[in-house]
Backbone as CSV, one residue per row, in Angstrom:
resi,resn,N_x,N_y,N_z,CA_x,CA_y,CA_z,C_x,C_y,C_z
1,MET,1.505,28.187,33.850,1.441,27.012,32.982,-0.011,26.685,32.686
2,ALA,-0.257,26.185,31.530,-1.618,25.860,31.125,-2.172,24.725,31.970
3,THR,-3.492,24.686,32.059,-4.167,23.614,32.782,-4.787,22.658,31.781
4,GLU,-5.281,21.556,32.317,-5.931,20.563,31.468,-7.103,21.209,30.734
5,GLY,-7.307,20.839,29.508,-8.444,21.366,28.771,-8.737,20.499,27.572
6,PRO,-9.990,20.516,27.119,-10.344,19.676,25.977,-9.735,20.207,24.696
7,THR,-9.465,19.315,23.786,-8.992,19.751,22.481,-10.158,20.360,21.716
8,LEU,-9.847,21.200,20.751,-10.876,21.871,19.985,-11.263,21.053,18.767
9,ASP,-12.503,21.238,18.352,-12.958,20.585,17.133,-12.098,21.044,15.966
10,ILE,-11.646,20.111,15.133,-10.714,20.446,14.060,-11.339,21.420,13.072
11,GLN,-12.620,21.260,12.785,-13.261,22.194,11.868,-13.254,23.599,12.458
12,GLU,-13.533,23.714,13.760,-13.494,25.012,14.407,-12.079,25.568,14.410
13,GLU,-11.094,24.692,14.604,-9.699,25.112,14.591,-9.331,25.701,13.233
14,THR,-9.784,25.071,12.174,-9.526,25.575,10.826,-10.109,26.965,10.661
15,LEU,-11.343,27.140,11.104,-11.994,28.432,10.975,-11.279,29.491,11.797
16,GLN,-10.819,29.120,12.988,-10.082,30.067,13.815,-8.846,30.569,13.090
17,PHE,-8.097,29.632,12.518,-6.860,30.001,11.827,-7.155,30.917,10.642
18,LEU,-8.157,30.566,9.848,-8.477,31.366,8.670,-8.998,32.739,9.060
19,CYS,-9.822,32.789,10.102,-10.349,34.069,10.552,-9.225,34.955,11.055
20,GLY,-8.349,34.387,11.879,-7.227,35.162,12.385,-6.308,35.614,11.273
21,SER,-6.129,34.760,10.275,-5.267,35.113,9.155,-5.819,36.301,8.388
22,ARG,-7.149,36.391,8.303,-7.743,37.510,7.577,-7.375,38.836,8.228
23,ALA,-7.162,38.806,9.557,-6.765,40.022,10.249,-5.351,40.443,9.879
24,ILE,-4.614,39.566,9.218,-3.229,39.864,8.830,-3.140,39.965,7.305
25,ASN,-4.223,40.392,6.663,-4.290,40.585,5.207,-4.532,39.298,4.435
26,GLY,-5.116,38.316,5.079,-5.543,37.145,4.332,-4.707,35.918,4.560
27,PRO,-5.359,34.753,4.631,-4.637,33.500,4.875,-3.640,33.175,3.784
28,GLN,-3.966,33.519,2.536,-3.039,33.195,1.450,-1.741,33.982,1.568
29,GLU,-1.847,35.214,2.059,-0.625,36.002,2.248,0.245,35.393,3.342
30,LEU,-0.381,34.949,4.417,0.376,34.310,5.488,1.030,33.028,4.991
31,ILE,0.287,32.234,4.239,0.845,30.997,3.685,2.017,31.300,2.762
32,GLN,1.893,32.379,1.977,2.981,32.756,1.070,4.224,33.159,1.851
33,ILE,4.026,33.881,2.957,5.159,34.287,3.798,5.880,33.056,4.347
34,LEU,5.114,32.116,4.889,5.718,30.904,5.442,6.428,30.103,4.353
35,PHE,5.811,30.042,3.178,6.416,29.309,2.066,7.731,29.954,1.640
36,ASP,7.744,31.277,1.507,8.954,31.981,1.065,10.093,31.805,2.061
37,ILE,9.775,31.923,3.356,10.811,31.757,4.380,11.300,30.315,4.403
38,GLY,10.375,29.382,4.273,10.766,27.974,4.245,11.695,27.663,3.093
39,LYS,11.391,28.216,1.936,12.230,27.988,0.754,13.591,28.646,0.920
40,LEU,13.610,29.865,1.460,14.860,30.606,1.630,15.808,29.913,2.602
41,LEU,15.257,29.399,3.705,16.091,28.848,4.776,16.032,27.321,4.848
42,ASN,15.420,26.702,3.858,15.321,25.244,3.812,14.623,24.684,5.055
43,ILE,13.534,25.348,5.435,12.695,24.874,6.535,11.587,24.014,5.940
44,GLN,11.412,22.838,6.464,10.403,21.947,5.891,9.023,22.120,6.501
45,ARG,8.978,22.404,7.828,7.669,22.471,8.473,7.631,23.561,9.536
46,PHE,6.489,24.231,9.628,6.152,25.089,10.759,5.044,24.368,11.526
47,ILE,5.215,24.224,12.832,4.248,23.483,13.645,3.764,24.385,14.778
48,LEU,2.451,24.498,14.939,1.890,25.300,16.020,1.364,24.378,17.115
49,TYR,1.925,24.525,18.312,1.526,23.717,19.471,0.736,24.576,20.460
50,ARG,-0.233,23.960,21.129,-0.861,24.548,22.312,-0.476,23.694,23.507
51,ILE,0.085,24.315,24.539,0.514,23.569,25.720,-0.715,23.238,26.562
52,VAL,-0.996,21.956,26.709,-2.178,21.499,27.436,-1.904,21.462,28.935
53,ASN,-0.779,20.878,29.322,-0.353,20.830,30.719,1.163,20.650,30.734
54,VAL,1.734,20.355,31.891,3.197,20.311,31.999,3.819,19.153,31.240
55,THR,3.026,18.188,30.836,3.598,17.018,30.162,3.121,16.830,28.727
56,GLU,2.072,17.566,28.318,1.478,17.318,27.008,1.246,18.608,26.228
57,ALA,1.324,18.475,24.907,1.005,19.579,24.004,0.073,19.067,22.915
58,GLU,-0.741,19.965,22.386,-1.620,19.624,21.268,-1.065,20.256,19.998
59,ILE,-0.874,19.453,18.962,-0.468,19.995,17.667,-1.714,20.583,17.008
60,LEU,-1.762,21.909,16.915,-2.920,22.563,16.321,-2.878,22.501,14.804
61,LEU,-1.727,22.819,14.242,-1.613,22.755,12.791,-0.168,22.547,12.378
62,LEU,-0.006,22.072,11.168,1.313,21.803,10.600,1.313,22.347,9.172
63,PHE,2.240,23.271,8.891,2.358,23.843,7.549,3.604,23.301,6.869
64,SER,3.434,22.712,5.694,4.550,22.175,4.926,5.046,23.220,3.941
65,SER,6.329,23.571,4.049,6.916,24.549,3.138,7.105,23.979,1.743
66,HIS,7.068,22.673,1.613,7.263,22.046,0.307,5.975,22.026,-0.511
67,THR,4.866,21.762,0.148,3.601,21.602,-0.575,2.638,22.773,-0.390
68,ARG,2.957,23.675,0.553,2.074,24.793,0.919,0.779,24.300,1.562
69,GLU,0.752,23.066,1.980,-0.458,22.516,2.580,-0.437,22.699,4.091
70,THR,-1.607,23.016,4.636,-1.763,23.171,6.074,-2.662,22.061,6.590
71,GLU,-2.165,21.288,7.541,-2.949,20.213,8.149,-3.359,20.633,9.553
72,TYR,-4.615,20.359,9.910,-5.111,20.653,11.246,-5.178,19.328,12.003
73,ILE,-4.263,19.153,12.923,-3.986,17.827,13.471,-4.864,17.490,14.681
74,GLY,-4.799,18.320,15.718,-5.553,18.050,16.929,-5.026,16.877,17.726
75,GLN,-3.745,16.543,17.557,-3.152,15.376,18.220,-2.417,15.795,19.491
76,ILE,-2.619,15.051,20.572,-1.904,15.292,21.820,-0.591,14.519,21.785
77,VAL,0.513,15.223,22.058,1.835,14.591,22.030,2.559,14.892,23.337
78,PRO,3.472,14.011,23.757,4.242,14.281,24.978,5.268,15.378,24.748
79,ILE,5.491,16.180,25.772,6.523,17.219,25.698,7.893,16.615,25.971
80,MET,7.950,15.703,26.937,9.214,15.039,27.252,9.708,14.252,26.047
81,GLY,11.013,14.306,25.813,11.594,13.612,24.676,11.692,14.474,23.437
82,ASN,11.165,15.687,23.513,11.268,16.665,22.430,12.055,17.841,23.011
83,PRO,13.395,17.794,22.964,14.240,18.697,23.752,13.914,20.177,23.606
84,ASN,13.731,20.655,22.385,13.480,22.081,22.207,12.102,22.492,22.701
85,LEU,11.113,21.649,22.474,9.781,21.939,22.987,9.794,21.946,24.510
86,GLU,10.457,20.968,25.087,10.564,20.873,26.546,11.250,22.106,27.131
87,GLN,12.341,22.525,26.496,13.096,23.679,26.978,12.283,24.965,26.851
88,ALA,11.591,25.129,25.728,10.800,26.344,25.516,9.655,26.444,26.510
89,VAL,9.031,25.311,26.823,7.919,25.307,27.768,8.401,25.620,29.180
90,SER,9.518,25.048,29.579,9.999,25.214,30.955,10.634,26.580,31.196
91,THR,11.270,27.165,30.176,11.992,28.431,30.368,11.278,29.633,29.768
92,GLN,10.314,29.380,28.874,9.605,30.438,28.156,10.536,31.317,27.329
93,ILE,11.646,30.744,26.868,12.536,31.445,25.951,12.825,30.538,24.760
94,LEU,13.266,31.158,23.670,13.558,30.401,22.460,14.568,29.304,22.740
95,SER,14.341,28.137,22.155,15.262,27.017,22.354,15.704,26.468,21.011
96,GLN,17.028,26.297,20.863,17.584,25.701,19.656,18.706,24.753,20.059
97,VAL,18.329,23.526,20.324,19.284,22.492,20.710,19.389,21.510,19.551
98,PRO,20.536,21.426,18.881,20.647,20.521,17.732,20.707,19.054,18.155
99,VAL,19.582,18.369,18.014,19.512,16.945,18.344,18.997,16.223,17.102
100,PRO,19.871,15.667,16.283,19.459,15.062,15.014,18.369,14.008,15.188
101,GLY,17.296,14.180,14.420,16.242,13.169,14.373,15.313,13.134,15.561
102,ILE,15.474,14.074,16.504,14.639,14.060,17.708,13.940,15.411,17.845
103,GLY,12.621,15.400,17.733,11.858,16.621,17.955,12.090,17.682,16.900
104,ILE,11.737,18.906,17.255,11.855,20.035,16.344,13.201,20.717,16.523
105,ASP,13.618,21.478,15.501,14.931,22.124,15.541,14.929,23.410,16.354
106,VAL,13.819,24.149,16.318,13.700,25.412,17.048,12.303,25.485,17.642
107,ALA,12.185,26.047,18.852,10.884,26.247,19.484,10.767,27.689,19.968
108,PHE,9.746,28.400,19.473,9.458,29.764,19.900,8.263,29.737,20.849
109,PRO,8.440,30.035,22.139,7.277,30.123,23.022,6.556,31.456,22.814
110,ILE,5.241,31.399,22.683,4.412,32.592,22.535,3.510,32.626,23.753
111,GLY,3.675,33.614,24.613,3.030,33.605,25.915,1.526,33.456,25.896
112,ARG,0.838,34.211,25.051,-0.618,34.200,25.085,-1.164,32.869,24.576
113,ASN,-2.153,32.337,25.295,-2.786,31.052,24.942,-1.819,29.880,24.983
114,ASN,-0.649,30.063,25.622,0.305,28.964,25.804,0.670,28.283,24.489
115,LEU,1.086,29.075,23.530,1.444,28.559,22.218,2.951,28.445,22.068
116,VAL,3.367,27.473,21.281,4.764,27.327,20.887,4.788,27.063,19.385
117,VAL,5.610,27.817,18.660,5.790,27.578,17.232,7.075,26.793,17.043
118,GLY,6.974,25.654,16.396,8.137,24.819,16.134,8.594,24.948,14.698
119,ILE,9.906,24.972,14.493,10.513,24.988,13.166,11.231,23.662,12.993
120,ASP,10.968,22.983,11.882,11.508,21.636,11.734,12.058,21.416,10.330
121,ASN,13.213,20.768,10.276,13.791,20.320,9.014,13.924,18.816,9.117
122,THR,13.027,18.093,8.492,12.984,16.644,8.690,14.171,15.912,8.075
123,ASP,14.987,16.603,7.278,16.184,15.961,6.726,17.286,15.810,7.769
124,GLY,17.146,16.504,8.885,18.169,16.445,9.925,18.240,17.760,10.658
125,ALA,18.755,17.725,11.882,18.831,18.934,12.697,19.804,19.925,12.082
126,ARG,19.486,21.195,12.215,20.400,22.234,11.773,20.289,23.398,12.742
127,GLU,21.334,24.178,12.817,21.342,25.339,13.699,21.195,26.588,12.850
128,PHE,20.208,27.396,13.183,19.962,28.622,12.437,20.786,29.764,13.027
129,SER,21.285,30.632,12.171,22.093,31.769,12.605,21.196,32.871,13.161
130,GLN,21.815,33.868,13.790,21.062,35.010,14.300,20.358,35.735,13.157
131,GLU,21.024,35.791,12.003,20.407,36.430,10.834,19.170,35.647,10.387
132,ASP,19.269,34.321,10.439,18.115,33.488,10.101,16.958,33.765,11.058
133,MET,17.286,33.888,12.336,16.257,34.086,13.353,15.518,35.408,13.150
134,ILE,16.221,36.412,12.665,15.587,37.704,12.406,14.479,37.546,11.363
135,ILE,14.678,36.623,10.449,13.675,36.359,9.415,12.577,35.431,9.933
136,ILE,12.972,34.422,10.712,12.023,33.394,11.146,11.061,33.902,12.215
137,LYS,11.563,34.665,13.175,10.749,35.029,14.337,9.463,35.780,13.970
138,PRO,9.508,36.789,13.066,8.249,37.459,12.710,7.216,36.504,12.113
139,ALA,7.686,35.520,11.339,6.753,34.550,10.758,6.108,33.706,11.847
140,ALA,6.899,33.314,12.847,6.355,32.545,13.966,5.308,33.359,14.721
141,LEU,5.590,34.644,14.918,4.639,35.510,15.612,3.362,35.696,14.793
142,LEU,3.503,35.809,13.476,2.324,35.931,12.616,1.434,34.698,12.727
143,LEU,2.059,33.546,12.744,1.311,32.296,12.840,0.535,32.237,14.151
144,ALA,1.198,32.612,15.248,0.539,32.609,16.553,-0.543,33.683,16.630
145,THR,-0.283,34.845,16.030,-1.266,35.923,16.028,-2.523,35.518,15.276
146,ALA,-2.337,34.804,14.174,-3.486,34.317,13.409,-4.362,33.423,14.277
147,TYR,-3.725,32.537,15.030,-4.486,31.654,15.916,-5.183,32.461,17.013
148,ASN,-4.445,33.380,17.654,-5.006,34.142,18.763,-6.198,34.985,18.334
149,ALA,-6.092,35.614,17.163,-7.188,36.451,16.679,-8.438,35.615,16.446
150,GLY,-8.262,34.488,15.788,-9.399,33.613,15.543,-9.945,33.014,16.824
151,HIS,-9.048,32.680,17.755,-9.468,32.093,19.029,-10.342,33.071,19.809
152,ALA,-9.970,34.356,19.795,-10.740,35.361,20.525,-12.148,35.499,19.943
153,ILE,-12.249,35.535,18.616,-13.554,35.649,17.973,-14.390,34.403,18.250
154,HIS,-13.728,33.248,18.155,-14.420,31.986,18.413,-14.961,31.950,19.839
155,THR,-14.149,32.351,20.812,-14.547,32.314,22.217,-15.719,33.245,22.479
156,ASN,-15.736,34.418,21.832,-16.819,35.376,22.035,-18.158,34.845,21.542
157,GLY,-18.130,33.862,20.661,-19.367,33.297,20.139,-19.800,32.033,20.842
158,LEU,-19.146,31.698,21.966,-19.459,30.456,22.671,-20.082,30.719,24.029
159,ASP,-20.954,29.817,24.433,-21.482,29.826,25.788,-20.438,29.232,26.722
160,GLY,-20.099,29.954,27.775,-19.007,29.546,28.646,-19.248,28.251,29.396
161,LEU,-20.494,27.939,29.724,-20.790,26.739,30.509,-20.843,25.482,29.648
162,THR,-21.585,25.536,28.564,-21.837,24.326,27.773,-20.889,24.151,26.596
163,GLY,-20.232,25.234,26.169,-19.360,25.153,25.001,-20.103,25.228,23.679
164,LEU,-21.429,25.360,23.720,-22.197,25.522,22.486,-22.073,26.952,21.972
165,ALA,-22.335,27.138,20.681,-22.463,28.491,20.156,-23.600,29.181,20.911
166,ASN,-23.458,30.495,21.145,-24.420,31.184,21.990,-25.485,31.929,21.179
167,ARG,-26.313,32.683,21.889,-27.428,33.388,21.236,-26.922,34.425,20.239
168,SER,-25.808,35.067,20.565,-25.228,36.046,19.647,-24.840,35.388,18.327
169,ALA,-24.242,34.200,18.414,-23.862,33.470,17.202,-25.095,33.053,16.412
170,LEU,-26.159,32.668,17.119,-27.403,32.294,16.443,-28.004,33.489,15.715
171,ASN,-28.035,34.639,16.390,-28.584,35.839,15.762,-27.788,36.224,14.519
172,SER,-26.472,36.074,14.607,-25.623,36.380,13.456,-25.937,35.452,12.294
173,ALA,-26.150,34.180,12.608,-26.458,33.203,11.561,-27.796,33.507,10.900
174,ILE,-28.768,33.937,11.703,-30.102,34.213,11.165,-30.142,35.555,10.432
175,ASP,-29.572,36.591,11.052,-29.689,37.946,10.503,-28.759,38.193,9.324
176,LYS,-27.514,37.697,9.433,-26.506,38.020,8.418,-26.151,36.856,7.511
177,GLY,-26.604,35.648,7.863,-26.186,34.492,7.081,-24.707,34.214,7.238
178,MET,-24.143,34.605,8.391,-22.719,34.421,8.658,-22.557,33.643,9.953
179,ASP,-21.437,32.902,10.063,-21.128,32.292,11.344,-20.312,33.284,12.160
180,ILE,-19.813,32.861,13.325,-19.097,33.784,14.201,-17.775,34.230,13.618
181,PHE,-17.330,33.609,12.519,-16.099,34.012,11.855,-16.392,34.879,10.639
182,ASP,-17.662,35.363,10.498,-18.085,36.125,9.321,-17.881,35.341,8.040
183,THR,-18.039,34.036,8.137,-17.966,33.160,6.975,-19.389,32.829,6.527
184,PRO,-19.728,32.994,5.240,-21.087,32.687,4.782,-21.466,31.241,5.098
185,ILE,-22.703,31.048,5.528,-23.199,29.708,5.823,-24.487,29.479,5.036
186,PRO,-24.852,28.222,4.793,-26.108,27.950,4.083,-27.296,28.521,4.844
187,SER,-28.323,28.926,4.128,-29.504,29.488,4.768,-30.160,28.451,5.673
188,ILE,-30.798,28.940,6.730,-31.460,28.057,7.687,-32.848,27.701,7.167
189,GLU,-33.084,26.416,6.969,-34.354,25.933,6.430,-35.257,25.335,7.504
190,ALA,-34.672,24.910,8.626,-35.465,24.310,9.700,-34.804,24.635,11.031
191,ILE,-35.622,24.758,12.049,-35.094,25.106,13.368,-35.920,24.387,14.436
192,GLY,-35.248,23.899,15.465,-35.925,23.231,16.565,-35.598,23.910,17.884
193,PHE,-36.602,24.110,18.729,-36.416,24.716,20.050,-36.614,23.640,21.116
194,PHE,-35.761,23.668,22.132,-35.816,22.666,23.193,-35.704,23.364,24.543
195,ASP,-36.576,22.990,25.457,-36.633,23.615,26.778,-36.636,22.506,27.828
196,ILE,-35.700,22.572,28.781,-35.652,21.562,29.846,-36.834,21.772,30.784
197,ASP,-37.628,20.739,30.984,-38.795,20.830,31.857,-38.370,20.836,33.324
198,PHE,-39.062,21.654,34.103,-38.873,21.702,35.563,-37.416,21.985,35.942
199,PHE,-36.725,22.791,35.118,-35.311,23.030,35.401,-35.127,23.798,36.710
200,LYS,-35.989,24.763,36.958,-35.857,25.543,38.195,-35.973,24.644,39.420
201,GLN,-36.741,23.561,39.270,-36.882,22.627,40.387,-35.570,21.915,40.678
202,PHE,-34.792,21.610,39.602,-33.465,21.028,39.805,-32.619,21.941,40.684
203,ASN,-32.622,23.225,40.342,-31.820,24.174,41.111,-32.308,24.295,42.547
204,THR,-33.635,24.320,42.718,-34.199,24.461,44.063,-33.900,23.242,44.929
205,ASP,-34.076,22.054,44.350,-33.920,20.822,45.123,-32.468,20.410,45.316
206,HIS,-31.614,20.692,44.321,-30.257,20.144,44.352,-29.149,21.195,44.290
207,GLY,-29.494,22.449,44.043,-28.477,23.500,43.993,-28.046,23.820,42.567
208,HIS,-27.427,24.994,42.405,-27.053,25.467,41.069,-25.948,24.621,40.441
209,HIS,-25.097,24.022,41.259,-24.044,23.174,40.698,-24.662,22.002,39.940
210,THR,-25.693,21.407,40.535,-26.379,20.307,39.861,-27.091,20.804,38.611
211,GLY,-27.675,22.005,38.707,-28.317,22.590,37.538,-27.349,22.767,36.386
212,ASP,-26.125,23.187,36.703,-25.098,23.336,35.664,-24.766,21.990,35.027
213,MET,-24.710,20.945,35.856,-24.428,19.606,35.326,-25.525,19.161,34.366
214,VAL,-26.764,19.467,34.714,-27.891,19.109,33.845,-27.792,19.856,32.519
215,LEU,-27.468,21.150,32.581,-27.340,21.946,31.358,-26.256,21.385,30.442
216,LYS,-25.114,21.028,31.026,-24.017,20.489,30.211,-24.382,19.130,29.625
217,HIS,-25.089,18.336,30.407,-25.519,17.020,29.922,-26.464,17.168,28.729
218,VAL,-27.466,18.022,28.876,-28.439,18.219,27.797,-27.767,18.838,26.575
219,ALA,-26.863,19.787,26.797,-26.152,20.424,25.681,-25.369,19.392,24.882
220,HIS,-24.729,18.464,25.587,-23.949,17.420,24.913,-24.841,16.557,24.022
221,ILE,-26.007,16.180,24.542,-26.915,15.327,23.769,-27.447,16.074,22.548
222,ILE,-27.879,17.312,22.750,-28.446,18.078,21.637,-27.391,18.342,20.570
223,LYS,-26.172,18.663,20.979,-25.100,18.896,20.001,-24.820,17.625,19.200
224,ARG,-24.733,16.507,19.896,-24.445,15.233,19.227,-25.537,14.874,18.226
225,GLU,-26.789,15.008,18.658,-27.901,14.607,17.796,-28.106,15.588,16.645
226,ALA,-27.910,16.878,16.899,-28.030,17.864,15.818,-26.967,17.622,14.759
227,LYS,-25.749,17.322,15.207,-24.661,17.042,14.264,-24.964,15.788,13.453
228,ARG,-25.543,14.782,14.099,-25.901,13.538,13.400,-26.882,13.811,12.262
229,LEU,-27.752,14.788,12.470,-28.766,15.124,11.473,-28.308,16.229,10.521
230,GLY,-27.035,16.638,10.648,-26.503,17.661,9.753,-26.769,19.081,10.193
231,GLY,-27.068,19.272,11.485,-27.388,20.602,11.988,-26.361,21.121,12.977
232,LYS,-26.701,22.234,13.612,-25.816,22.875,14.580,-26.632,23.260,15.802
233,ALA,-26.043,23.079,16.989,-26.734,23.355,18.246,-26.272,24.674,18.847
234,PHE,-27.198,25.366,19.506,-26.928,26.633,20.186,-27.564,26.592,21.576
235,ARG,-26.959,27.320,22.511,-27.658,27.582,23.767,-28.303,28.954,23.633
236,TYR,-29.627,28.971,23.648,-30.357,30.217,23.433,-30.334,31.087,24.682
237,GLY,-30.318,30.452,25.831,-30.309,31.173,27.096,-30.993,30.347,28.165
238,GLY,-30.486,30.440,29.417,-31.093,29.670,30.485,-31.110,28.192,30.169
239,GLU,-32.305,27.588,30.232,-32.445,26.157,29.935,-32.981,25.918,28.527
240,GLU,-32.856,26.919,27.654,-33.383,26.829,26.294,-32.259,26.590,25.284
241,PHE,-32.517,25.679,24.359,-31.539,25.332,23.328,-32.211,25.378,21.958
242,VAL,-31.389,25.569,20.933,-31.879,25.640,19.556,-30.994,24.769,18.677
243,ALA,-31.599,24.107,17.706,-30.845,23.390,16.674,-31.297,23.918,15.318
244,THR,-30.339,24.274,14.463,-30.673,24.793,13.137,-30.192,23.821,12.062
245,PHE,-30.890,23.856,10.925,-30.579,22.945,9.820,-30.679,23.696,8.494
246,SER,-29.803,23.365,7.569,-29.794,24.019,6.258,-30.605,23.229,5.231
247,LYS,-31.442,22.336,5.723,-32.330,21.558,4.853,-33.647,21.344,5.583
248,SER,-34.681,21.001,4.836,-35.979,20.733,5.452,-35.884,19.504,6.352
249,MET,-36.532,19.594,7.497,-36.522,18.490,8.453,-37.956,18.162,8.837
250,SER,-38.234,16.884,8.984,-39.569,16.479,9.423,-39.707,16.704,10.925
251,HIS,-40.958,16.773,11.371,-41.208,16.907,12.806,-40.600,15.730,13.562
252,GLU,-40.697,14.545,12.976,-40.173,13.348,13.636,-38.657,13.424,13.810
253,GLU,-37.959,13.963,12.799,-36.499,14.064,12.891,-36.085,15.015,14.008
254,ILE,-36.731,16.177,14.061,-36.385,17.135,15.109,-36.795,16.603,16.479
255,ASP,-37.941,15.947,16.532,-38.396,15.406,17.814,-37.492,14.285,18.308
256,SER,-36.758,13.643,17.392,-35.834,12.583,17.816,-34.731,13.139,18.712
257,ILE,-34.419,14.426,18.558,-33.423,15.055,19.435,-33.971,15.120,20.851
258,ARG,-35.225,15.579,20.977,-35.859,15.634,22.298,-35.909,14.250,22.936
259,LYS,-36.272,13.250,22.143,-36.371,11.893,22.681,-35.005,11.380,23.144
260,SER,-33.949,11.760,22.432,-32.603,11.331,22.838,-32.231,11.913,24.187
261,VAL,-32.660,13.162,24.435,-32.418,13.764,25.751,-33.163,12.978,26.815
262,GLU,-34.424,12.676,26.568,-35.236,11.986,27.569,-34.814,10.534,27.763
263,ASP,-34.216,9.934,26.752,-33.751,8.546,26.877,-32.394,8.450,27.573
264,SER,-31.720,9.571,27.732,-30.382,9.566,28.336,-30.479,9.558,29.858
265,ILE,-29.368,9.231,30.483,-29.274,9.200,31.942,-28.302,10.281,32.393
266,CYS,-28.756,11.143,33.288,-27.893,12.180,33.861,-27.519,11.756,35.275
267,MET,-26.216,11.623,35.518,-25.741,11.171,36.827,-25.339,12.363,37.690
268,PHE,-25.879,12.471,38.891,-25.378,13.416,39.887,-25.775,12.925,41.271
269,GLU,-24.964,13.280,42.225,-25.133,12.823,43.606,-25.176,11.304,43.683
270,GLY,-24.443,10.651,42.766,-24.366,9.199,42.775,-25.638,8.499,42.353
271,LYS,-26.575,9.250,41.778,-27.849,8.658,41.387,-28.132,8.946,39.916
272,GLU,-28.944,8.072,39.316,-29.375,8.270,37.941,-30.644,9.117,37.923
273,HIS,-30.656,10.112,37.029,-31.818,10.983,36.915,-32.211,11.116,35.453
274,LYS,-33.490,11.204,35.223,-34.027,11.448,33.893,-34.298,12.944,33.737
275,VAL,-34.049,13.441,32.549,-34.312,14.846,32.255,-35.358,14.907,31.156
276,ARG,-36.443,15.640,31.428,-37.484,15.799,30.422,-37.250,17.088,29.649
277,CYS,-37.628,17.052,28.380,-37.364,18.177,27.490,-38.559,18.355,26.566
278,SER,-38.966,19.587,26.334,-40.107,19.835,25.445,-39.735,20.842,24.373
């Protein structure tokens, strides 16, 4: 069963889905498949869930067969009270319990990444035949495969400790003008480098666990401040971080990121600590 985990940024979720879809001959083809099946079988919505823990699921996306629109939700919902979702999560097999007006009509559990694809007809519960399922199941698998493919690429471009894009992603952005999803990005016009002062001393005096806490704290501040200024944060390596911008930035603007780190309070061992950054 899945463990607790943070929800993903919706913009990143969108990119994951589109990137994964390209591996299946393009997102538009996948959308067309879902639309055609929805029209044929009168399915109103396809819903992709990620199981967060034994009681909660995250709605990753919702595809409407009527409008062809895909919404990236990022909403945490309870599993209890949604009979088919609950059954699929607990048994790891397809569940189709006709309960009018309650939850989804069908739930397909997809083992990898703890995904469940829900099929819903908001006009009322209906039971799909075995022949219907032969048509529906491949579409559900395609939807999950699109997510998994994009998720794998996304994960490979992230630093495991801080969750920031890593040096490989930065090099790709600089060398190819592409993000980790091979999507064109605006050219980099300004860049800021940040180095935690006396970081090795943190590790020596307090241990590597505390050092990791400091890295995550600083990463959070730099990501927040870079985003505020319209940029993107990376962990370059060790205690070094980078922020890139697609527009010219003044020295004062970039230095405001450093000042935000130094003005923040890092808590560990029950004490407040200041972190200096240059």
